[in-house]
Structures are given as structure tokens and as C-alpha cells.
C-alpha positions in Angstrom: 20.4 7.5 -6.2 19.0 11.0 -6.2 17.7 12.0 -9.7 17.1 15.6 -10.4 16.4 17.9 -13.4 18.5 21.0 -13.6 18.7 24.1 -15.7 21.9 24.6 -17.7 21.9 27.7 -19.8 18.1 27.6 -20.2 18.0 23.9 -21.1 16.6 21.2 -18.9 19.1 18.4 -18.2 19.0 15.3 -15.9 21.4 15.5 -13.0 22.5 13.0 -10.3 22.8 14.5 -6.9 25.6 13.4 -4.6 26.0 15.4 -1.3 26.7 19.0 -2.3 27.3 18.3 -6.0 25.2 17.4 -9.0 26.5 15.5 -12.0 24.9 16.6 -15.3 24.1 13.9 -17.8 24.2 14.3 -21.6 21.5 16.3 -23.2 19.8 13.3 -24.8 19.2 11.6 -21.5 15.5 11.7 -20.4 14.5 11.4 -16.8 11.9 8.8 -17.7 14.6 6.6 -19.2 16.5 6.8 -15.9 13.4 6.0 -13.9 12.5 3.0 -16.1 15.9 1.3 -15.7 16.5 -1.4 -13.2 18.8 -0.3 -10.3 21.8 -2.1 -12.0 21.0 -0.7 -15.5 20.5 2.7 -14.0 24.0 2.9 -12.6 25.4 1.9 -16.0 23.2 4.4 -17.8 24.4 7.2 -15.5 28.1 6.2 -15.9 27.8 6.3 -19.7 25.9 9.5 -19.8 28.1 11.7 -17.5 28.7 15.0 -19.2 31.5 17.2 -17.8 32.5 17.9 -14.2 30.0 17.9 -11.3 28.4 21.3 -10.4 27.9 22.8 -7.0 24.3 22.1 -6.0 24.1 25.5 -4.3 24.8 27.2 -7.6 22.5 25.0 -9.7 18.8 25.8 -10.5 16.7 22.8 -9.7 13.6 22.1 -11.9 10.7 19.8 -11.0 12.4 16.4 -11.1 9.7 15.1 -13.5 7.0 16.5 -15.7 4.3 13.9 -15.0 1.7 12.9 -17.6 -0.7 12.3 -14.8 -0.7 13.5 -11.2 -3.1 11.7 -8.8 -3.5 13.0 -5.2 -4.8 10.6 -2.6 -6.0 11.2 1.0 -4.4 8.5 3.1 -3.7 10.3 6.4 -6.7 9.8 8.7 -5.5 12.6 11.1 -5.5 15.1 8.3 -9.0 14.1 7.3 -10.3 14.3 10.8 -8.6 17.7 11.4 -10.2 19.1 8.3 -13.7 18.0 8.9 -15.0 21.2 10.7 -14.2 23.3 7.7 -15.6 20.7 5.3 -19.0 20.8 6.9 -18.8 17.3 8.3 -18.7 15.7 11.7 -16.9 12.4 10.9 -15.2 10.8 7.9 -17.5 9.4 5.2 -17.6 5.6 5.3 -16.4 5.5 1.7 -13.0 6.8 2.8 -12.3 3.5 4.6 -13.2 1.3 1.7 -10.5 2.4 -0.9 -7.7 4.8 -1.4 -9.6 7.4 -3.5 -7.9 10.2 -5.3 -8.5 13.1 -7.7 -6.5 14.2 -10.7 -4.8 17.6 -10.5 -3.2 20.0 -13.0 0.0 18.7 -14.6 0.4 22.0 -16.4 0.9 23.7 -13.0 3.9 21.7 -11.8 6.6 23.9 -10.3 10.1 23.0 -9.2 11.9 23.6 -5.9 13.5 26.8 -7.1 10.3 28.3 -8.6 8.2 30.9 -6.7 4.5 30.4 -6.2 2.2 33.3 -7.0 -1.0 33.9 -5.0 -3.8 32.8 -7.3 -6.3 35.4 -8.5 -8.9 36.2 -5.9 -7.3 34.1 -3.1 -7.1 35.4 0.4 -6.5 32.0 2.2 -3.4 30.5 0.6 -2.2 27.3 2.2 0.4 24.6 1.6 0.1 20.8 1.9 3.0 18.5 2.9 2.9 15.2 1.1 5.1 12.4 0.0 4.8 11.1 -3.6 5.7 8.0 -5.5 7.0 8.2 -9.1 6.2 5.4 -11.5 9.2 3.8 -13.3 7.6 0.9 -15.3 4.3 0.8 -17.2 1.6 -1.3 -15.6 -2.2 -2.0 -15.5 -4.4 -4.0 -13.2 -1.5 -4.6 -10.8 -1.5 -6.3 -7.4 0.2 -4.5 -4.5 2.9 -7.1 -4.7 3.6 -6.4 -8.3 3.2 -2.7 -7.9 6.4 -2.5 -5.8 8.4 -3.2 -9.0 6.7 -0.3 -10.8 7.7 2.4 -8.3 11.0 4.0 -9.3 11.3 6.3 -6.3 9.9 9.0 -4.1 9.8 12.8 -4.0 8.0 15.6 -2.0 4.8 17.1 -3.2 3.4 20.4 -2.1 -0.3 20.4 -3.0 -0.8 24.2 -2.8 -4.4 25.2 -1.9 -6.5 28.3 -2.2 -8.8 27.4 0.7 -11.4 30.2 0.0 -11.6 29.4 -3.7 -11.8 25.7 -2.9 -14.7 26.3 -0.4 -16.6 28.4 -2.9 -16.6 25.6 -5.4 -17.5 22.8 -3.1 -21.3 23.1 -3.2 -21.2 22.6 -6.9 -19.8 19.1 -6.3 -17.1 19.2 -9.0 -14.0 19.0 -6.7 -11.6 21.6 -5.6 -11.6 23.4 -9.1 -9.6 26.7 -9.0 -8.6 26.0 -5.4 -6.0 23.5 -6.7 -5.4 24.7 -10.2 -2.4 27.0 -9.9 0.6 25.2 -8.5 1.8 21.7 -7.7 5.3 21.6 -6.2 7.5 18.6 -6.8 11.1 18.1 -5.6 13.8 18.6 -4.9 14.7 15.4 -6.6 13.6 11.8 -6.8 15.2 9.3 -4.4 15.1 5.8 -5.8 13.2 3.2 -4.0 16.2 1.0 -3.3 17.8 3.9 -1.3 14.8 4.0 1.1 14.4 0.2 1.4 15.7 0.2 5.0 13.2 2.8 6.1 10.2 0.5 5.8 8.1 -0.4 8.8 5.1 -2.8 8.6 4.9 -2.6 4.8 5.0 1.2 4.8 7.7 3.8 4.4 8.5 5.4 7.7 9.8 8.9 7.0 9.4 11.8 9.4 7.8 14.9 7.8 7.4 18.5 8.9 6.9 22.0 7.5 8.3 25.4 8.4 7.1 28.9 7.6 9.8 31.5 7.5 12.1 29.1 9.3 9.7 28.4 12.1 8.3 24.9 12.4 4.5 24.8 11.9 2.8 23.9 15.2 1.9 20.2 15.7 5.3 18.6 15.3 4.8 17.1 11.9 4.0 13.4 11.2 5.5 10.2 9.8 4.6 8.5 6.5 4.2 5.3 8.6 0.7 6.7 9.5 -0.6 6.3 6.0 -3.8 4.2 5.9 -2.7 2.6 2.6 0.8 1.8 1.3 2.0 3.3 -2.0 1.9 -0.2 -3.4 -1.8 -0.4 -2.6 -2.4 3.0 -4.0 -0.6 2.1 -7.2 -2.6 -1.1 -7.5 -5.9 0.8 -7.0 -4.9 3.5 -9.5 -4.0 0.8 -12.1 -7.4 -0.8 -12.1 -8.5 -0.6 -15.7 -6.0 2.2 -16.3 -2.4 2.4 -17.6 0.2 3.8 -15.4 3.2 5.1 -17.3 6.8 6.0 -16.3 6.9 9.5 -14.8 3.3 9.4 -13.4 3.1 10.7 -9.9 0.9 9.6 -7.0 0.7 11.9 -3.9 0.0 10.5 -0.5 -2.3 13.2 0.6 -1.5 15.7 3.3 0.1 14.3 6.5 -1.2 15.1 9.9 -0.5 18.8 10.9 0.8 19.2 7.3 -1.2 22.3 6.4 -2.7 25.4 7.9 -6.3 24.3 7.4 -6.0 21.7 10.2 -4.9 24.4 12.6 -7.7 26.7 11.6 -10.3 24.0 11.9 -9.1 22.8 15.3 -8.7 26.2 16.9 -11.4 28.2 15.2 -8.9 31.0 14.4 -6.6 31.7 11.4 -3.4 31.1 13.3 -0.8 30.7 11.8 -2.3 33.1 9.3 -2.8 32.4 5.6 0.3 32.7 3.5 1.2 36.1 2.1 3.8 37.4 -0.5 7.3 37.2 1.1 6.5 34.1 3.1 8.8 31.1 2.6 7.4 27.6 3.1 9.9 24.8 3.7 8.9 21.1 3.5 11.3 18.6 5.1 11.0 14.8 4.6 13.5 12.4 6.2 15.6 10.5 3.6 14.7 12.9 0.8 15.7 16.4 1.9 14.0 19.8 2.0 12.3 22.2 -0.4 11.7 25.9 0.2 9.3 28.0 -1.8 8.8 31.8 -1.7 5.3 33.2 -2.1 5.1 36.1 -4.6 2.2 38.5 -5.5 -0.3 37.3 -8.0 -2.9 39.2 -10.1 -6.5 40.1 -9.6 -9.1 38.0 -11.2 -10.8 39.0 -14.4 -14.4 39.8 -13.6 -17.1 37.5 -15.1 -20.8 37.8 -15.2 -23.3 35.5 -13.4 -24.8 32.4 -15.0 -27.3 33.0 -17.9 -30.5 31.6 -16.4 -33.9 31.1 -17.9 -32.6 30.1 -21.3 -35.1 28.7 -23.7 -35.5 24.9 -23.5 -35.9 22.7 -26.5 -38.9 20.5 -26.8 -38.2 17.1 -25.3 -40.1 13.8 -25.6 -40.6 13.5 -21.9 
């Protein structure tokens, strides 16, 4: 089943995608309820919640398929890590990367759907995309094993982890993460494909989905990647994320960028900005086997509001040390 959120006369509704049509569900249906249902109950829920005739998908505005409470982004593709090292000021991956599937939290207020444009963030001159696969949680869980985690994944979607590389680099020395370099847009879509629909695409405990990106209709050099190259499975990622923490229906976990899944890798490997940073008018298309494609147009942003430098030399209170 392909679960979407659609815009009908300014109201967000759940829709079920079937080929070139999308079936709206009643206004009281929440996407989290559909995700939380078992496959059998989900079919019954959808049948009972049908509302009107199917719509042409080409004439329907798609919203982000879920508005997650939390959005964790991992880094599970070793090729992407290795390809990015020169611009990260490192020669080899840190040993800590091999010990656990680490992640960072990103901005859930900046989630955009497949039909939304992305504006160049203020002050950015090196805008980049990042092609990722993402799991969507369907059942709450805490302190899960990888085996139990499988029952908590409702389905999968695409994730475009938009990145302002120059803003990200400027903040890195402060040691606080990507900061404004990742704060402006997180693309999800075009819909959620339920886990049972992808069960036959598993290889060695991992989903094996071909992935590639295009800019203005031209494939990005490198030939893309496959999710079979992830260093950890989504079940292992979910288990790690649930250690001492509650995962709730609708939470999203991104795989991290696949190999050749962004411009940064090309810049790092070749030493030149080719393909060039994204500019207004460019269209970025992500394609993932078994899920579909998602195209996003870049539009102009605004200039940053000027701020002063840090206030230094402030008076210190008397301390006991």
C-alpha cells in the first residue's frame, strides 16, 4: 500500500495511491492511525474510510506523507562517509563510526512535501541535496531488539536532507553539529510504501533498492547506489534509537546519504565544484526503486539579517574556585 497526504481545497487528507490515481479517505482519518494498523486492519480501515471517487494523481497536490514528531538522520553508507572526508578535514573515518549507527536530530518544523519548492537559505552559496531512504515508525516502542524492531516499521519513504554546505562548514569548528546548514528544509515523499510491499526486495537482512538522483533531468555522475550497501539495517537503527527512548508512530529515521547521493562527494573527490551548487530554477529529482520519484524546484531565498559579533570580555562573577 502507498500512503500519501494530499491537499483538497486547502485541507490535508490521507490518500491511498494506486497507479495513476489516489483515493481520498474521510477527513477524520489520520495518517498515524493508518501507519499503526496491522496490514490486515489497514486494508479494512481504508475500505471503510473511502471518501468519494479516486482523483488523478497528476492533478493532486501531494504533501509530506507524514509530519514526524522526531526526525533522526543516520550515516550508514560508508562510501558517502569516505567521499566526504576531504571536505570534513579528515583522512579516514573516525573509529566511533564503526561502533554504532549514530544519528543527529534535525528540524521537524522544516519538513517539505514532494510538491513544495525549496528556497535557497539566507547566505547560502553552496546548496546541495542528499538522497536518502527513510523508515517510518508505525507502533510505539522502547528498548527494542532488531528482531522486535521489524514489527515497529510501518513503511518507507524518500528523504532529501537538503544541505547548505558553506553554512554547515562555518559552524563545524564550534562543535555543535550542522546548525543552519541543515535547518531550512527536510524533504519527505512522495508517499509511504508499507513494509509488506517491499518484503521481496530484501537481501541479506537489508532492503535492496536502487537509488539515484538527477539535476534538471540529467543523472548525477556516479551511477547512484543501492540501499543494500547500508552498514546497518533499519531494524538495527530502530533498535539503537529506541535505547532508553520512546519511538512513536510517525517518527522518521533517515538512512544517511547513499554513495554518490550528493554534490559534496563529487566536489571532494575531484577538487572542483562540478556539478555546480544548486541555483534557483534547478530541479532535483530523487528516484528510489520500489518507491517512486520526487522532484523539487529550487527558488530564490532571502538575504540574511546582519548580526553583530559576540560580546566578549564580559564581567565574570566571583566564583569559589
